[in-house]
C-alpha positions in Angstrom: 34.6 -14.2 40.0 33.0 -10.9 40.8 29.3 -10.5 39.8 30.1 -7.0 38.6 32.2 -8.6 35.8 29.1 -10.4 34.5 27.2 -8.3 32.0 24.0 -8.7 30.0 24.4 -7.1 26.6 21.4 -6.1 24.6 21.4 -7.0 20.9 18.2 -6.2 19.1 16.3 -6.3 22.5 17.6 -9.8 23.3 20.0 -10.7 26.1 23.4 -12.1 25.4 25.1 -12.9 28.7 28.9 -12.4 28.7 31.7 -12.4 31.3 35.2 -11.0 31.2 37.4 -14.1 31.7 41.2 -14.4 31.2 41.4 -10.8 29.8 38.7 -11.2 27.1 34.9 -11.5 26.8 33.3 -14.9 26.8 29.7 -15.2 25.5 27.0 -17.7 26.5 26.7 -20.0 23.5 22.9 -20.7 23.8 22.2 -17.0 24.1 24.0 -16.4 20.8 22.1 -19.2 19.1 18.8 -17.8 20.5 19.5 -14.3 19.1 20.4 -15.7 15.6 17.8 -18.4 15.2 14.8 -17.8 17.5 15.1 -21.5 18.4 13.0 -22.6 21.4 15.5 -25.5 22.0 18.9 -24.0 21.8 20.7 -27.0 23.3 19.3 -29.3 20.6 20.1 -26.8 17.9 23.7 -26.8 19.0 23.8 -30.6 18.9 22.4 -30.6 15.4 25.0 -27.9 14.3 27.9 -30.1 15.7 26.5 -33.1 13.9 26.4 -31.3 10.6 29.7 -29.5 11.0 32.5 -31.9 12.0 35.1 -29.2 12.2 32.9 -27.1 14.6 32.4 -30.2 16.7 36.2 -30.7 16.9 36.8 -27.1 17.8 34.3 -27.3 20.6 36.2 -30.3 22.2 39.5 -30.1 24.1 41.6 -31.7 21.3 44.8 -30.9 19.6 44.9 -30.1 15.9 48.1 -29.8 14.1 50.0 -30.0 17.4 48.3 -26.8 18.7 45.8 -26.9 21.5 42.6 -25.2 20.3 40.8 -23.4 23.2 37.3 -24.9 23.4 34.3 -23.4 25.1 34.4 -23.2 28.9 31.7 -23.7 31.5 31.6 -20.4 33.5 29.4 -19.5 36.5 26.3 -17.3 36.0 23.3 -16.4 38.1 20.3 -18.2 36.6 16.7 -18.9 37.6 17.9 -22.0 39.3 20.6 -20.2 41.2 24.3 -20.1 40.3 25.0 -22.4 37.4 27.8 -23.0 34.9 27.0 -22.1 31.3 28.8 -23.0 28.1 30.7 -19.9 27.0 33.1 -19.2 24.1 35.4 -16.3 23.4 34.9 -13.9 20.4 37.0 -15.9 18.0 35.0 -19.1 18.8 31.7 -17.3 18.5 32.7 -16.0 15.1 33.3 -19.6 14.1 30.0 -20.8 15.5 28.2 -18.1 13.5 29.6 -19.4 10.3 27.7 -22.7 10.9 24.4 -20.9 11.5 22.4 -20.1 8.4 20.9 -16.8 9.5 20.5 -13.3 7.9 21.1 -11.9 11.4 24.7 -13.1 11.4 26.4 -10.1 9.8 25.0 -7.4 12.1 25.9 -9.8 15.0 29.5 -10.0 13.8 29.7 -6.2 13.7 28.2 -6.1 17.2 30.8 -8.5 18.5 33.6 -6.5 17.0 32.2 -3.4 18.6 32.1 -5.1 22.0 35.7 -6.1 21.7 36.8 -2.6 20.7 34.8 -1.0 23.5 36.5 -3.3 26.0 39.9 -2.2 24.8 38.8 1.4 25.3 37.5 0.6 28.8 40.8 -1.0 29.9 42.6 2.2 28.7 40.1 4.5 30.3 37.8 3.0 33.1 35.7 6.2 33.0 34.3 5.1 29.6 33.1 1.9 31.2 31.2 3.8 33.9 29.6 6.0 31.3 28.5 3.1 29.2 27.1 1.3 32.2 25.0 4.4 33.1 23.8 4.6 29.5 22.6 1.0 29.7 20.7 1.7 32.9 19.1 4.7 31.3 18.0 2.7 28.3 16.3 0.2 30.7 14.4 3.1 32.3 16.1 3.6 35.6 16.0 7.1 37.2 19.2 9.2 37.4 19.4 9.4 41.2 19.1 5.6 41.4 21.8 5.2 38.7 24.2 7.4 40.7 23.7 5.3 43.8 24.1 2.1 41.9 27.3 3.4 40.3 28.7 4.4 43.7 27.8 1.0 45.1 29.8 -0.7 42.3 32.8 1.4 43.2 32.4 0.5 46.9 32.1 -3.2 46.0 35.2 -3.1 43.8 37.2 -1.5 46.6 36.0 -4.3 49.0 36.9 -7.2 46.5 40.3 -5.6 45.8 40.9 -5.6 49.6 39.8 -9.3 49.8 42.2 -10.2 47.0 45.1 -8.5 48.8 44.2 -10.3 52.0 44.2 -13.8 50.6 40.5 -14.4 50.0 39.9 -16.6 47.0 37.7 -15.3 44.2 34.5 -17.3 43.6 32.9 -19.2 46.5 34.7 -17.4 49.3 33.7 -14.0 47.9 30.1 -15.3 47.7 30.1 -16.5 51.3 31.5 -13.2 52.6 29.0 -11.2 50.5 26.2 -13.2 52.0 27.5 -12.7 55.5 27.5 -8.9 55.0 24.0 -9.0 53.5 22.5 -11.2 56.3 24.0 -8.9 59.0 22.8 -5.8 57.1 19.3 -6.8 56.2 18.5 -9.8 58.5 17.8 -12.0 55.5 20.0 -13.9 53.1 20.5 -12.6 49.5 18.4 -15.6 48.2 15.5 -14.8 50.5 15.9 -11.1 49.6 15.4 -12.0 45.9 12.4 -14.2 46.7 10.8 -11.3 48.6 11.1 -9.1 45.5 9.9 -11.9 43.2 13.2 -12.1 41.3 14.7 -15.2 39.7 17.6 -14.7 37.3 17.8 -10.9 37.8 20.6 -9.2 39.7 19.3 -8.3 43.2 21.2 -5.0 43.4 19.6 -3.9 40.1 16.2 -4.1 41.9 17.1 -2.6 45.3 15.4 0.6 46.5 17.5 3.6 47.3 17.7 2.7 51.0 18.6 -0.9 50.3 21.5 0.3 48.0 22.6 2.8 50.7 22.7 0.2 53.5 24.4 -2.3 51.1 27.2 0.3 50.6 27.4 1.0 54.3 27.9 -2.7 55.1 30.5 -3.2 52.4 32.4 0.0 53.1 32.4 -0.8 56.9 33.7 -4.3 56.1 36.6 -2.8 54.1 37.6 -0.5 56.9 37.4 -3.2 59.6 39.5 -5.5 57.5 42.1 -2.8 57.0 42.1 -1.8 60.7 42.4 -5.4 61.9 44.8 -6.3 59.1 42.5 -9.4 58.5 44.3 -12.2 56.7 42.8 -15.2 55.0 39.2 -16.3 54.8 38.3 -16.9 58.5 39.5 -13.5 59.7 37.8 -11.7 56.8 34.6 -13.6 57.5 34.6 -12.1 61.0 35.2 -8.7 59.5 32.3 -9.2 57.1 30.0 -10.1 59.9 31.1 -7.0 61.9 30.9 -4.7 58.9 27.4 -5.9 58.1 26.4 -5.5 61.7 27.3 -1.8 61.5 24.8 -1.4 58.7 22.3 -3.6 60.4 22.3 -1.5 63.5 21.8 1.7 61.4 18.9 0.0 59.5 17.2 -1.1 62.7 17.4 2.4 64.1 15.9 3.9 61.0 13.1 1.3 61.0 12.4 2.2 64.6 12.3 6.0 63.8 10.0 5.5 60.7 8.0 2.5 61.6 8.8 1.1 58.1 10.9 -1.9 57.0 13.9 -1.1 54.9 13.9 -4.5 53.2 11.1 -4.1 50.7 9.1 -6.0 48.1 9.5 -2.9 45.9 12.1 -2.9 43.2 13.4 -0.8 40.4 12.1 -2.8 37.6 12.7 -1.4 34.1 9.9 0.9 32.9 7.4 -0.5 30.5 8.4 1.8 27.7 10.3 0.2 24.8 14.0 -0.1 25.5 16.5 1.5 23.3 18.6 -1.0 21.4 22.2 -1.0 22.4 24.2 -2.3 19.4 
């Protein structure tokens, strides 16, 4: 699953993580509970809900009702403070049902927000340019500068071209994508993505959202080089694409080292593009 498909939506300045899975949005259940209840123990709150609402409990289990399989929540992978973990997620219809069991005045605006998210996704499928514009608007709301946003946007396009190429060449989405991405990053920066995050003091945050301009540029160079090498070599399957990833990252790594030699400064930096301290605009 591509990291770029994972999004963090802002509802009344709170995070609701969501991922596009099987052609629809799936939302992290505990995030929804946190937004609507301000509970400090969302896991226990969910257990209490299921104990009080037998129908909800049945819906959240993989059982058949009336001969029809009801799709329960799924455990889907997300980057968390403890690394990549699987979190309980439910599609929009399921979240609507969950909300019905939560006694909260916040439920109605949240329902409208969910409906809007679904409508916007339909628009984005029909016109991908809309998705890019909305993404830029979210970064602006978080306080990122325009020149950085343009580089980040271009980096996403380069990344998507690479993952499309991997898909065509028989690389499996998920773990194999992660391994190849790490190979490129190590060859480019001389450190693993996890060590890069530690250097910047990041935990759950997306590393690329906190890269400096130069780090973004060299990330793009490594991934674009990998794409071209895979095409030139007609790399097939994971092992051949792993070699292409190492070579593509090495192209960017050599350029990074040359720049560091010319400037006397390391490209890999503790600096990051954290959101500004001014209040964020609410995205509803």
